[in-house]
ROTORKOL-27767 format. One record per residue (C-alpha): residue in one letter; x, z, y. Coordinates in steps of 0.2 Angstrom, whole numbers. Layout:
// residues N
<atom rest="A" xx="X" zz="Z" yy="Y"/>
...
// end
This chain:
// residues 504
<atom rest="M" xx="-239" zz="43" yy="365"/>
<atom rest="S" xx="-237" zz="61" yy="368"/>
<atom rest="N" xx="-221" zz="67" yy="373"/>
<atom rest="S" xx="-219" zz="80" yy="357"/>
<atom rest="Q" xx="-211" zz="75" yy="340"/>
<atom rest="Y" xx="-229" zz="78" yy="331"/>
<atom rest="E" xx="-244" zz="75" yy="336"/>
<atom rest="T" xx="-260" zz="87" yy="332"/>
<atom rest="Y" xx="-274" zz="83" yy="326"/>
<atom rest="E" xx="-288" zz="96" yy="320"/>
<atom rest="A" xx="-297" zz="100" yy="303"/>
<atom rest="Y" xx="-302" zz="82" yy="296"/>
<atom rest="G" xx="-321" zz="79" yy="293"/>
<atom rest="P" xx="-328" zz="66" yy="284"/>
<atom rest="Y" xx="-314" zz="55" yy="277"/>
<atom rest="T" xx="-314" zz="37" yy="286"/>
<atom rest="P" xx="-300" zz="25" yy="278"/>
<atom rest="P" xx="-288" zz="18" yy="290"/>
<atom rest="P" xx="-287" zz="0" yy="290"/>
<atom rest="G" xx="-273" zz="-6" yy="278"/>
<atom rest="P" xx="-273" zz="-2" yy="258"/>
<atom rest="P" xx="-282" zz="14" yy="251"/>
<atom rest="Y" xx="-273" zz="29" yy="246"/>
<atom rest="G" xx="-266" zz="24" yy="226"/>
<atom rest="A" xx="-262" zz="9" yy="233"/>
<atom rest="W" xx="-248" zz="12" yy="245"/>
<atom rest="P" xx="-236" zz="-1" yy="250"/>
<atom rest="G" xx="-219" zz="-2" yy="243"/>
<atom rest="P" xx="-204" zz="7" yy="252"/>
<atom rest="H" xx="-198" zz="-8" yy="261"/>
<atom rest="D" xx="-213" zz="-13" yy="268"/>
<atom rest="A" xx="-214" zz="-14" yy="288"/>
<atom rest="R" xx="-230" zz="-3" yy="289"/>
<atom rest="T" xx="-225" zz="12" yy="280"/>
<atom rest="P" xx="-210" zz="23" yy="279"/>
<atom rest="T" xx="-198" zz="28" yy="265"/>
<atom rest="Y" xx="-207" zz="44" yy="263"/>
<atom rest="A" xx="-223" zz="36" yy="258"/>
<atom rest="M" xx="-217" zz="35" yy="242"/>
<atom rest="A" xx="-217" zz="53" yy="240"/>
<atom rest="Y" xx="-234" zz="56" yy="246"/>
<atom rest="T" xx="-240" zz="43" yy="234"/>
<atom rest="D" xx="-231" zz="51" yy="220"/>
<atom rest="T" xx="-238" zz="69" yy="223"/>
<atom rest="Y" xx="-256" zz="62" yy="225"/>
<atom rest="R" xx="-257" zz="47" yy="216"/>
<atom rest="P" xx="-265" zz="54" yy="200"/>
<atom rest="A" xx="-280" zz="61" yy="213"/>
<atom rest="Y" xx="-281" zz="44" yy="223"/>
<atom rest="E" xx="-283" zz="33" yy="206"/>
<atom rest="T" xx="-301" zz="33" yy="208"/>
<atom rest="R" xx="-304" zz="35" yy="225"/>
<atom rest="T" xx="-313" zz="20" yy="235"/>
<atom rest="E" xx="-312" zz="16" yy="254"/>
<atom rest="A" xx="-329" zz="18" yy="256"/>
<atom rest="S" xx="-332" zz="36" yy="250"/>
<atom rest="A" xx="-326" zz="51" yy="255"/>
<atom rest="E" xx="-337" zz="62" yy="241"/>
<atom rest="A" xx="-325" zz="52" yy="229"/>
<atom rest="W" xx="-309" zz="60" yy="234"/>
<atom rest="T" xx="-317" zz="79" yy="235"/>
<atom rest="A" xx="-324" zz="78" yy="218"/>
<atom rest="T" xx="-307" zz="70" yy="211"/>
<atom rest="L" xx="-298" zz="85" yy="218"/>
<atom rest="P" xx="-311" zz="101" yy="221"/>
<atom rest="G" xx="-309" zz="112" yy="236"/>
<atom rest="V" xx="-296" zz="102" yy="245"/>
<atom rest="P" xx="-303" zz="93" yy="261"/>
<atom rest="A" xx="-302" zz="74" yy="264"/>
<atom rest="A" xx="-285" zz="66" yy="262"/>
<atom rest="P" xx="-276" zz="64" yy="277"/>
<atom rest="P" xx="-274" zz="48" yy="289"/>
<atom rest="A" xx="-264" zz="34" yy="281"/>
<atom rest="H" xx="-249" zz="38" yy="292"/>
<atom rest="A" xx="-248" zz="57" yy="290"/>
<atom rest="R" xx="-238" zz="55" yy="276"/>
<atom rest="A" xx="-238" zz="67" yy="261"/>
<atom rest="G" xx="-223" zz="80" yy="258"/>
<atom rest="E" xx="-226" zz="86" yy="278"/>
<atom rest="P" xx="-230" zz="103" yy="278"/>
<atom rest="L" xx="-246" zz="111" yy="288"/>
<atom rest="L" xx="-240" zz="118" yy="302"/>
<atom rest="P" xx="-248" zz="127" yy="318"/>
<atom rest="R" xx="-249" zz="116" yy="334"/>
<atom rest="Q" xx="-233" zz="119" yy="343"/>
<atom rest="S" xx="-235" zz="129" yy="360"/>
<atom rest="G" xx="-235" zz="116" yy="374"/>
<atom rest="S" xx="-240" zz="101" yy="361"/>
<atom rest="G" xx="-255" zz="90" yy="362"/>
<atom rest="T" xx="-268" zz="84" yy="372"/>
<atom rest="A" xx="-283" zz="93" yy="382"/>
<atom rest="E" xx="-294" zz="83" yy="371"/>
<atom rest="G" xx="-287" zz="93" yy="354"/>
<atom rest="T" xx="-289" zz="110" yy="365"/>
<atom rest="R" xx="-307" zz="104" yy="367"/>
<atom rest="A" xx="-309" zz="100" yy="349"/>
<atom rest="R" xx="-302" zz="117" yy="342"/>
<atom rest="A" xx="-313" zz="126" yy="352"/>
<atom rest="A" xx="-328" zz="117" yy="343"/>
<atom rest="Y" xx="-319" zz="121" yy="326"/>
<atom rest="T" xx="-317" zz="138" yy="330"/>
<atom rest="G" xx="-334" zz="141" yy="341"/>
<atom rest="E" xx="-326" zz="149" yy="355"/>
<atom rest="A" xx="-312" zz="142" yy="367"/>
<atom rest="G" xx="-299" zz="157" yy="365"/>
<atom rest="A" xx="-300" zz="157" yy="345"/>
<atom rest="P" xx="-281" zz="154" yy="337"/>
<atom rest="E" xx="-274" zz="136" yy="334"/>
<atom rest="A" xx="-282" zz="128" yy="320"/>
<atom rest="Y" xx="-270" zz="120" yy="307"/>
<atom rest="A" xx="-264" zz="101" yy="308"/>
<atom rest="V" xx="-254" zz="89" yy="299"/>
<atom rest="A" xx="-237" zz="87" yy="307"/>
<atom rest="V" xx="-234" zz="68" yy="306"/>
<atom rest="P" xx="-220" zz="60" yy="314"/>
<atom rest="A" xx="-224" zz="47" yy="325"/>
<atom rest="P" xx="-215" zz="30" yy="316"/>
<atom rest="D" xx="-210" zz="17" yy="326"/>
<atom rest="A" xx="-222" zz="5" yy="315"/>
<atom rest="I" xx="-239" zz="13" yy="323"/>
<atom rest="S" xx="-241" zz="6" yy="340"/>
<atom rest="H" xx="-250" zz="18" yy="354"/>
<atom rest="A" xx="-266" zz="9" yy="355"/>
<atom rest="E" xx="-267" zz="11" yy="337"/>
<atom rest="A" xx="-262" zz="29" yy="338"/>
<atom rest="S" xx="-274" zz="31" yy="353"/>
<atom rest="G" xx="-289" zz="23" yy="343"/>
<atom rest="R" xx="-288" zz="35" yy="328"/>
<atom rest="A" xx="-289" zz="50" yy="340"/>
<atom rest="A" xx="-305" zz="44" yy="347"/>
<atom rest="R" xx="-312" zz="42" yy="332"/>
<atom rest="R" xx="-308" zz="59" yy="326"/>
<atom rest="R" xx="-315" zz="68" yy="343"/>
<atom rest="R" xx="-331" zz="59" yy="340"/>
<atom rest="A" xx="-332" zz="66" yy="322"/>
<atom rest="R" xx="-333" zz="84" yy="325"/>
<atom rest="Y" xx="-334" zz="97" yy="312"/>
<atom rest="T" xx="-351" zz="107" yy="312"/>
<atom rest="E" xx="-346" zz="118" yy="298"/>
<atom rest="R" xx="-341" zz="137" yy="301"/>
<atom rest="P" xx="-324" zz="141" yy="300"/>
<atom rest="D" xx="-321" zz="150" yy="285"/>
<atom rest="T" xx="-327" zz="135" yy="277"/>
<atom rest="A" xx="-311" zz="125" yy="285"/>
<atom rest="V" xx="-301" zz="139" yy="278"/>
<atom rest="R" xx="-308" zz="137" yy="260"/>
<atom rest="R" xx="-304" zz="119" yy="262"/>
<atom rest="L" xx="-285" zz="120" yy="268"/>
<atom rest="L" xx="-281" zz="134" yy="256"/>
<atom rest="P" xx="-279" zz="123" yy="240"/>
<atom rest="Q" xx="-271" zz="112" yy="250"/>
<atom rest="A" xx="-258" zz="124" yy="255"/>
<atom rest="L" xx="-256" zz="131" yy="236"/>
<atom rest="V" xx="-252" zz="112" yy="229"/>
<atom rest="V" xx="-238" zz="111" yy="244"/>
<atom rest="A" xx="-231" zz="129" yy="237"/>
<atom rest="F" xx="-230" zz="125" yy="221"/>
<atom rest="L" xx="-223" zz="107" yy="223"/>
<atom rest="A" xx="-210" zz="116" yy="235"/>
<atom rest="G" xx="-206" zz="128" yy="222"/>
<atom rest="G" xx="-203" zz="115" yy="208"/>
<atom rest="T" xx="-192" zz="106" yy="218"/>
<atom rest="T" xx="-181" zz="121" yy="219"/>
<atom rest="A" xx="-180" zz="126" yy="202"/>
<atom rest="F" xx="-176" zz="107" yy="198"/>
<atom rest="V" xx="-160" zz="107" yy="212"/>
<atom rest="A" xx="-155" zz="125" yy="202"/>
<atom rest="E" xx="-154" zz="117" yy="185"/>
<atom rest="D" xx="-146" zz="103" yy="190"/>
<atom rest="K" xx="-124" zz="106" yy="190"/>
<atom rest="A" xx="-109" zz="97" yy="199"/>
<atom rest="V" xx="-95" zz="99" yy="185"/>
<atom rest="E" xx="-79" zz="90" yy="184"/>
<atom rest="L" xx="-76" zz="83" yy="165"/>
<atom rest="S" xx="-59" zz="77" yy="160"/>
<atom rest="V" xx="-56" zz="68" yy="144"/>
<atom rest="D" xx="-37" zz="66" yy="138"/>
<atom rest="G" xx="-33" zz="65" yy="157"/>
<atom rest="R" xx="-47" zz="55" yy="165"/>
<atom rest="P" xx="-58" zz="66" yy="176"/>
<atom rest="R" xx="-75" zz="62" yy="183"/>
<atom rest="T" xx="-87" zz="71" yy="191"/>
<atom rest="L" xx="-104" zz="72" yy="185"/>
<atom rest="H" xx="-122" zz="80" yy="186"/>
<atom rest="T" xx="-129" zz="88" yy="172"/>
<atom rest="F" xx="-143" zz="100" yy="164"/>
<atom rest="A" xx="-133" zz="105" yy="150"/>
<atom rest="D" xx="-131" zz="125" yy="148"/>
<atom rest="D" xx="-115" zz="124" yy="139"/>
<atom rest="V" xx="-100" zz="117" yy="135"/>
<atom rest="D" xx="-106" zz="111" yy="118"/>
<atom rest="E" xx="-121" zz="103" yy="126"/>
<atom rest="L" xx="-112" zz="94" yy="139"/>
<atom rest="L" xx="-100" zz="87" yy="125"/>
<atom rest="A" xx="-117" zz="81" yy="117"/>
<atom rest="E" xx="-124" zz="74" yy="132"/>
<atom rest="E" xx="-108" zz="64" yy="136"/>
<atom rest="G" xx="-104" zz="58" yy="119"/>
<atom rest="V" xx="-87" zz="66" yy="118"/>
<atom rest="H" xx="-83" zz="70" yy="100"/>
<atom rest="V" xx="-67" zz="81" yy="95"/>
<atom rest="G" xx="-59" zz="86" yy="80"/>
<atom rest="A" xx="-51" zz="100" yy="73"/>
<atom rest="H" xx="-35" zz="96" yy="81"/>
<atom rest="D" xx="-43" zz="92" yy="99"/>
<atom rest="M" xx="-41" zz="105" yy="112"/>
<atom rest="I" xx="-57" zz="112" yy="123"/>
<atom rest="A" xx="-55" zz="120" yy="139"/>
<atom rest="P" xx="-66" zz="132" yy="141"/>
<atom rest="A" xx="-69" zz="136" yy="123"/>
<atom rest="P" xx="-85" zz="127" yy="117"/>
<atom rest="G" xx="-100" zz="138" yy="121"/>
<atom rest="T" xx="-96" zz="145" yy="136"/>
<atom rest="A" xx="-111" zz="142" yy="148"/>
<atom rest="L" xx="-108" zz="133" yy="164"/>
<atom rest="A" xx="-109" zz="132" yy="181"/>
<atom rest="S" xx="-109" zz="122" yy="195"/>
<atom rest="G" xx="-90" zz="119" yy="202"/>
<atom rest="D" xx="-85" zz="122" yy="184"/>
<atom rest="E" xx="-72" zz="110" yy="175"/>
<atom rest="V" xx="-70" zz="107" yy="157"/>
<atom rest="A" xx="-56" zz="99" yy="150"/>
<atom rest="V" xx="-53" zz="89" yy="133"/>
<atom rest="R" xx="-39" zz="84" yy="126"/>
<atom rest="Y" xx="-37" zz="74" yy="111"/>
<atom rest="G" xx="-24" zz="79" yy="96"/>
<atom rest="R" xx="-11" zz="66" yy="91"/>
<atom rest="P" xx="-2" zz="67" yy="75"/>
<atom rest="V" xx="16" zz="65" yy="75"/>
<atom rest="R" xx="26" zz="63" yy="58"/>
<atom rest="L" xx="42" zz="74" yy="68"/>
<atom rest="T" xx="60" zz="74" yy="60"/>
<atom rest="L" xx="68" zz="87" yy="68"/>
<atom rest="D" xx="87" zz="88" yy="63"/>
<atom rest="G" xx="84" zz="82" yy="45"/>
<atom rest="R" xx="69" zz="89" yy="43"/>
<atom rest="R" xx="53" zz="81" yy="42"/>
<atom rest="Q" xx="36" zz="87" yy="44"/>
<atom rest="E" xx="19" zz="81" yy="51"/>
<atom rest="V" xx="13" zz="90" yy="67"/>
<atom rest="W" xx="0" zz="88" yy="79"/>
<atom rest="T" xx="-2" zz="88" yy="98"/>
<atom rest="T" xx="-12" zz="84" yy="113"/>
<atom rest="A" xx="1" zz="79" yy="125"/>
<atom rest="R" xx="0" zz="58" yy="129"/>
<atom rest="T" xx="20" zz="56" yy="130"/>
<atom rest="V" xx="34" zz="61" yy="120"/>
<atom rest="E" xx="42" zz="72" yy="132"/>
<atom rest="G" xx="25" zz="81" yy="135"/>
<atom rest="A" xx="24" zz="83" yy="116"/>
<atom rest="L" xx="42" zz="90" yy="114"/>
<atom rest="D" xx="39" zz="103" yy="128"/>
<atom rest="E" xx="24" zz="108" yy="117"/>
<atom rest="L" xx="32" zz="109" yy="101"/>
<atom rest="G" xx="45" zz="120" yy="109"/>
<atom rest="V" xx="59" zz="106" yy="105"/>
<atom rest="R" xx="75" zz="109" yy="114"/>
<atom rest="A" xx="78" zz="93" yy="122"/>
<atom rest="E" xx="96" zz="95" yy="132"/>
<atom rest="G" xx="108" zz="83" yy="124"/>
<atom rest="A" xx="98" zz="78" yy="111"/>
<atom rest="Y" xx="97" zz="61" yy="103"/>
<atom rest="L" xx="79" zz="53" yy="103"/>
<atom rest="S" xx="73" zz="40" yy="93"/>
<atom rest="T" xx="62" zz="33" yy="108"/>
<atom rest="S" xx="61" zz="36" yy="126"/>
<atom rest="R" xx="51" zz="50" yy="134"/>
<atom rest="S" xx="41" zz="41" yy="143"/>
<atom rest="Q" xx="34" zz="34" yy="127"/>
<atom rest="S" xx="16" zz="36" yy="126"/>
<atom rest="I" xx="8" zz="45" yy="109"/>
<atom rest="G" xx="-9" zz="35" yy="106"/>
<atom rest="R" xx="-22" zz="42" yy="96"/>
<atom rest="A" xx="-15" zz="38" yy="80"/>
<atom rest="G" xx="2" zz="46" yy="84"/>
<atom rest="L" xx="20" zz="42" yy="81"/>
<atom rest="A" xx="36" zz="43" yy="72"/>
<atom rest="L" xx="48" zz="51" yy="82"/>
<atom rest="D" xx="67" zz="57" yy="75"/>
<atom rest="V" xx="76" zz="71" yy="86"/>
<atom rest="R" xx="92" zz="78" yy="81"/>
<atom rest="T" xx="98" zz="94" yy="94"/>
<atom rest="E" xx="116" zz="96" yy="100"/>
<atom rest="R" xx="125" zz="106" yy="88"/>
<atom rest="A" xx="143" zz="114" yy="88"/>
<atom rest="V" xx="153" zz="109" yy="73"/>
<atom rest="T" xx="172" zz="113" yy="69"/>
<atom rest="I" xx="182" zz="100" yy="61"/>
<atom rest="M" xx="198" zz="106" yy="51"/>
<atom rest="A" xx="212" zz="93" yy="48"/>
<atom rest="D" xx="230" zz="92" yy="48"/>
<atom rest="G" xx="233" zz="109" yy="51"/>
<atom rest="R" xx="220" zz="107" yy="68"/>
<atom rest="A" xx="204" zz="113" yy="71"/>
<atom rest="R" xx="193" zz="104" yy="82"/>
<atom rest="T" xx="176" zz="110" yy="89"/>
<atom rest="L" xx="165" zz="99" yy="96"/>
<atom rest="R" xx="146" zz="97" yy="103"/>
<atom rest="T" xx="137" zz="83" yy="95"/>
<atom rest="N" xx="120" zz="76" yy="88"/>
<atom rest="A" xx="126" zz="65" yy="74"/>
<atom rest="A" xx="116" zz="61" yy="60"/>
<atom rest="T" xx="130" zz="64" yy="48"/>
<atom rest="V" xx="145" zz="73" yy="44"/>
<atom rest="H" xx="154" zz="58" yy="44"/>
<atom rest="E" xx="148" zz="52" yy="61"/>
<atom rest="A" xx="154" zz="70" yy="67"/>
<atom rest="V" xx="171" zz="68" yy="60"/>
<atom rest="E" xx="173" zz="52" yy="68"/>
<atom rest="E" xx="168" zz="58" yy="85"/>
<atom rest="A" xx="182" zz="71" yy="83"/>
<atom rest="G" xx="194" zz="56" yy="84"/>
<atom rest="I" xx="199" zz="60" yy="63"/>
<atom rest="T" xx="200" zz="44" yy="53"/>
<atom rest="L" xx="200" zz="46" yy="34"/>
<atom rest="R" xx="210" zz="35" yy="26"/>
<atom rest="G" xx="213" zz="28" yy="6"/>
<atom rest="Q" xx="204" zz="43" yy="-7"/>
<atom rest="D" xx="201" zz="56" yy="10"/>
<atom rest="T" xx="186" zz="66" yy="7"/>
<atom rest="L" xx="178" zz="80" yy="16"/>
<atom rest="S" xx="172" zz="98" yy="9"/>
<atom rest="V" xx="156" zz="93" yy="11"/>
<atom rest="P" xx="144" zz="78" yy="7"/>
<atom rest="P" xx="149" zz="65" yy="20"/>
<atom rest="D" xx="132" zz="60" yy="22"/>
<atom rest="S" xx="124" zz="77" yy="25"/>
<atom rest="F" xx="117" zz="84" yy="40"/>
<atom rest="P" xx="129" zz="94" yy="50"/>
<atom rest="R" xx="122" zz="112" yy="55"/>
<atom rest="D" xx="125" zz="121" yy="70"/>
<atom rest="G" xx="141" zz="132" yy="67"/>
<atom rest="Q" xx="147" zz="122" yy="52"/>
<atom rest="T" xx="164" zz="121" yy="47"/>
<atom rest="V" xx="170" zz="104" yy="39"/>
<atom rest="T" xx="189" zz="103" yy="30"/>
<atom rest="V" xx="196" zz="87" yy="29"/>
<atom rest="L" xx="205" zz="83" yy="14"/>
<atom rest="R" xx="219" zz="73" yy="11"/>
<atom rest="V" xx="220" zz="64" yy="-6"/>
<atom rest="R" xx="236" zz="53" yy="-11"/>
<atom rest="G" xx="233" zz="49" yy="-30"/>
<atom rest="T" xx="245" zz="42" yy="-44"/>
<atom rest="R" xx="245" zz="36" yy="-60"/>
<atom rest="E" xx="254" zz="42" yy="-76"/>
<atom rest="V" xx="255" zz="35" yy="-93"/>
<atom rest="Q" xx="260" zz="44" yy="-108"/>
<atom rest="E" xx="261" zz="36" yy="-126"/>
<atom rest="E" xx="257" zz="47" yy="-142"/>
<atom rest="R" xx="262" zz="43" yy="-159"/>
<atom rest="I" xx="247" zz="38" yy="-171"/>
<atom rest="P" xx="253" zz="47" yy="-189"/>
<atom rest="Y" xx="248" zz="35" yy="-204"/>
<atom rest="E" xx="240" zz="39" yy="-219"/>
<atom rest="T" xx="248" zz="39" yy="-237"/>
<atom rest="E" xx="241" zz="30" yy="-252"/>
<atom rest="R" xx="247" zz="37" yy="-269"/>
<atom rest="T" xx="244" zz="27" yy="-287"/>
<atom rest="E" xx="251" zz="31" yy="-304"/>
<atom rest="D" xx="264" zz="25" yy="-312"/>
<atom rest="P" xx="265" zz="26" yy="-330"/>
<atom rest="T" xx="283" zz="19" yy="-331"/>
<atom rest="L" xx="289" zz="33" yy="-320"/>
<atom rest="F" xx="295" zz="49" yy="-327"/>
<atom rest="K" xx="283" zz="62" yy="-322"/>
<atom rest="G" xx="289" zz="72" yy="-306"/>
<atom rest="T" xx="296" zz="54" yy="-301"/>
<atom rest="E" xx="287" zz="47" yy="-282"/>
<atom rest="V" xx="293" zz="30" yy="-279"/>
<atom rest="V" xx="287" zz="22" yy="-261"/>
<atom rest="A" xx="281" zz="7" yy="-263"/>
<atom rest="E" xx="278" zz="1" yy="-246"/>
<atom rest="P" xx="285" zz="13" yy="-231"/>
<atom rest="G" xx="270" zz="18" yy="-219"/>
<atom rest="R" xx="272" zz="16" yy="-199"/>
<atom rest="P" xx="265" zz="25" yy="-185"/>
<atom rest="G" xx="254" zz="18" yy="-173"/>
<atom rest="L" xx="254" zz="20" yy="-154"/>
<atom rest="L" xx="242" zz="28" yy="-141"/>
<atom rest="R" xx="244" zz="23" yy="-122"/>
<atom rest="T" xx="236" zz="34" yy="-108"/>
<atom rest="T" xx="234" zz="33" yy="-91"/>
<atom rest="Y" xx="234" zz="50" yy="-82"/>
<atom rest="L" xx="229" zz="48" yy="-63"/>
<atom rest="V" xx="236" zz="63" yy="-54"/>
<atom rest="R" xx="232" zz="68" yy="-38"/>
<atom rest="T" xx="238" zz="81" yy="-24"/>
<atom rest="V" xx="225" zz="86" yy="-10"/>
<atom rest="N" xx="235" zz="91" yy="5"/>
<atom rest="G" xx="252" zz="91" yy="-3"/>
<atom rest="V" xx="244" zz="102" yy="-17"/>
<atom rest="R" xx="244" zz="94" yy="-36"/>
<atom rest="Q" xx="230" zz="94" yy="-46"/>
<atom rest="K" xx="227" zz="94" yy="-64"/>
<atom rest="P" xx="228" zz="76" yy="-71"/>
<atom rest="R" xx="212" zz="68" yy="-77"/>
<atom rest="R" xx="212" zz="56" yy="-88"/>
<atom rest="E" xx="208" zz="38" yy="-83"/>
<atom rest="R" xx="209" zz="27" yy="-97"/>
<atom rest="S" xx="216" zz="27" yy="-116"/>
<atom rest="E" xx="221" zz="10" yy="-126"/>
<atom rest="V" xx="229" zz="9" yy="-144"/>
<atom rest="V" xx="244" zz="0" yy="-143"/>
<atom rest="R" xx="249" zz="-1" yy="-161"/>
<atom rest="R" xx="238" zz="3" yy="-176"/>
<atom rest="P" xx="247" zz="13" yy="-190"/>
<atom rest="R" xx="250" zz="6" yy="-208"/>
<atom rest="R" xx="246" zz="17" yy="-224"/>
<atom rest="Q" xx="262" zz="21" yy="-236"/>
<atom rest="L" xx="260" zz="16" yy="-252"/>
<atom rest="V" xx="268" zz="27" yy="-265"/>
<atom rest="R" xx="269" zz="27" yy="-286"/>
<atom rest="V" xx="269" zz="43" yy="-294"/>
<atom rest="G" xx="276" zz="43" yy="-312"/>
<atom rest="T" xx="266" zz="48" yy="-327"/>
<atom rest="K" xx="279" zz="45" yy="-341"/>
<atom rest="P" xx="284" zz="62" yy="-350"/>
<atom rest="L" xx="304" zz="64" yy="-348"/>
<atom rest="P" xx="317" zz="66" yy="-365"/>
<atom rest="P" xx="321" zz="81" yy="-368"/>
<atom rest="S" xx="340" zz="80" yy="-366"/>
<atom rest="V" xx="355" zz="68" yy="-368"/>
<atom rest="H" xx="365" zz="71" yy="-384"/>
<atom rest="G" xx="384" zz="76" yy="-378"/>
<atom rest="A" xx="381" zz="79" yy="-359"/>
<atom rest="D" xx="370" zz="94" yy="-361"/>
<atom rest="H" xx="383" zz="107" yy="-364"/>
<atom rest="L" xx="391" zz="102" yy="-346"/>
<atom rest="D" xx="387" zz="113" yy="-329"/>
<atom rest="W" xx="377" zz="101" yy="-320"/>
<atom rest="H" xx="371" zz="113" yy="-308"/>
<atom rest="A" xx="389" zz="115" yy="-301"/>
<atom rest="L" xx="391" zz="97" yy="-300"/>
<atom rest="A" xx="375" zz="97" yy="-289"/>
<atom rest="V" xx="378" zz="111" yy="-278"/>
<atom rest="C" xx="396" zz="101" yy="-275"/>
<atom rest="E" xx="389" zz="85" yy="-272"/>
<atom rest="S" xx="372" zz="90" yy="-261"/>
<atom rest="G" xx="372" zz="108" yy="-259"/>
<atom rest="G" xx="358" zz="109" yy="-275"/>
<atom rest="R" xx="346" zz="97" yy="-263"/>
<atom rest="P" xx="336" zz="83" yy="-272"/>
<atom rest="H" xx="332" zz="76" yy="-257"/>
<atom rest="A" xx="349" zz="75" yy="-248"/>
<atom rest="V" xx="356" zz="60" yy="-240"/>
<atom rest="D" xx="373" zz="57" yy="-234"/>
<atom rest="P" xx="376" zz="51" yy="-215"/>
<atom rest="S" xx="377" zz="34" yy="-219"/>
<atom rest="G" xx="360" zz="32" yy="-229"/>
<atom rest="T" xx="370" zz="27" yy="-244"/>
<atom rest="Y" xx="369" zz="39" yy="-256"/>
<atom rest="G" xx="356" zz="53" yy="-260"/>
<atom rest="G" xx="349" zz="65" yy="-271"/>
<atom rest="L" xx="356" zz="79" yy="-280"/>
<atom rest="Y" xx="372" zz="71" yy="-287"/>
<atom rest="Q" xx="372" zz="57" yy="-273"/>
<atom rest="F" xx="369" zz="41" yy="-282"/>
<atom rest="D" xx="369" zz="25" yy="-273"/>
<atom rest="T" xx="352" zz="13" yy="-274"/>
<atom rest="R" xx="359" zz="0" yy="-286"/>
<atom rest="T" xx="369" zz="12" yy="-298"/>
<atom rest="W" xx="350" zz="22" yy="-299"/>
<atom rest="H" xx="342" zz="6" yy="-303"/>
<atom rest="S" xx="356" zz="3" yy="-318"/>
<atom rest="L" xx="350" zz="17" yy="-325"/>
<atom rest="G" xx="332" zz="14" yy="-326"/>
<atom rest="G" xx="328" zz="24" yy="-310"/>
<atom rest="S" xx="313" zz="18" yy="-297"/>
<atom rest="G" xx="314" zz="17" yy="-279"/>
<atom rest="R" xx="327" zz="29" yy="-271"/>
<atom rest="P" xx="336" zz="42" yy="-282"/>
<atom rest="Q" xx="331" zz="56" yy="-268"/>
<atom rest="D" xx="314" zz="51" yy="-271"/>
<atom rest="A" xx="313" zz="58" yy="-289"/>
<atom rest="S" xx="311" zz="73" yy="-295"/>
<atom rest="A" xx="327" zz="86" yy="-299"/>
<atom rest="Q" xx="324" zz="84" yy="-319"/>
<atom rest="E" xx="323" zz="65" yy="-317"/>
<atom rest="Q" xx="340" zz="64" yy="-307"/>
<atom rest="T" xx="350" zz="77" yy="-319"/>
<atom rest="F" xx="344" zz="66" yy="-333"/>
<atom rest="R" xx="352" zz="50" yy="-325"/>
<atom rest="A" xx="366" zz="59" yy="-320"/>
<atom rest="K" xx="369" zz="63" yy="-339"/>
<atom rest="K" xx="365" zz="44" yy="-344"/>
<atom rest="L" xx="379" zz="42" yy="-332"/>
<atom rest="Y" xx="392" zz="52" yy="-339"/>
<atom rest="M" xx="389" zz="46" yy="-356"/>
<atom rest="T" xx="395" zz="29" yy="-349"/>
<atom rest="R" xx="409" zz="32" yy="-335"/>
<atom rest="G" xx="411" zz="50" yy="-340"/>
<atom rest="A" xx="416" zz="62" yy="-323"/>
<atom rest="T" xx="425" zz="44" yy="-313"/>
<atom rest="P" xx="407" zz="44" yy="-303"/>
<atom rest="W" xx="409" zz="61" yy="-294"/>
<atom rest="P" xx="429" zz="59" yy="-291"/>
<atom rest="H" xx="430" zz="75" yy="-280"/>
<atom rest="C" xx="417" zz="85" yy="-288"/>
<atom rest="G" xx="417" zz="80" yy="-307"/>
<atom rest="A" xx="428" zz="94" yy="-311"/>
<atom rest="R" xx="414" zz="107" yy="-309"/>
<atom rest="L" xx="405" zz="100" yy="-324"/>
<atom rest="H" xx="418" zz="108" yy="-336"/>
<atom rest="G" xx="419" zz="126" yy="-326"/>
// end
């Protein structure tokens, strides 16, 4: 075995296949007779070798025109044709090159550089070399060059294609919703990469860099999915979108001041793709005015009533607040506690009765007799009287009830014509008597209630003279008529103090 890394061979003559499987039927990569890189050679030359047989070198030459016969089985494809290295090789190889070029000092011929695999024994390699020395080329050097040129072009084409293939491949880090992974891709831009990886994005999702951005090896692409948050911030409800995956991240992203705030869930709570409902009450300064004092506190209470309780103020009875107790307390708001004291007052009012009049032909005209006196009703009303912080408010009627209903008054009205006079009494001064007795007032009644009318009749005397009802209810004309009748029967005796006035 040579001490150099590569054995050097002359340009090939007519091909004699070595022992083993023919080209196009190479052993697998794990075959003990074949190194792993044999597969690369097989993939490159397989189309040309498919129709080749072991017995015919012309079949190989006809399949791939212009290319010399295939290398030995242990000369693996993919190894370049290299000039023989200085100081390497054997004396037989030098003589072979001289025979090939026609002169001993000619430039060295190209040979296939083949690693010496451990699977090939030294005796097998020596046998193949002896056969190659016996198979000398007799053709001219330019013919060998023409044979080598297409083979070199094929090797160059394969090397350039591999370089272009490697240049299009990019190593990119893709992070989807916080889960990073490194992958290789031929995508030209971000859109192609996401489509290639099956990543679907919506209107509320974030992509960095922006869609359409060209990709280069080493780039990082991040996709963060949007999540709906039904946010109630200081009593105001709204739906917002965030790409944060936790409540704390969402608060930072939305710019919500969370120091001292009330949160309906913990800050470390994760937010799924379906989102969540979040109630946030930030800390606010509220001033409470109560009992002549002002108390200012910082609170995240949900209602004004809660803030008042936090200030240590107790509402009793009818106490209330200057704003609705269940309203949301605003920053800088002032709330006044109203101390309310209430009492009830009861008032009674008379309900007037109605009067019903009926005609009575037995009574002289102008005479009215109360047949049934009326009675007023009674209305009882309850009022609520409040004092707010010691100041009396306008009473508010709470309820009313009728304690007693009124009773109508029945009156009989005379329709009988009056007699023209009473003979024997018309010449007397009845006006002077009336003034003396009642001051000339037909409805006058003495303090005892016994006598009434112009002439102060008592009820019994009035009835005996044909009168009805009370004398003071009759007309002045009827009273004078009844007085004249009394004078004709009894004289001036019924009026002991004023009877003398009748005669002037």
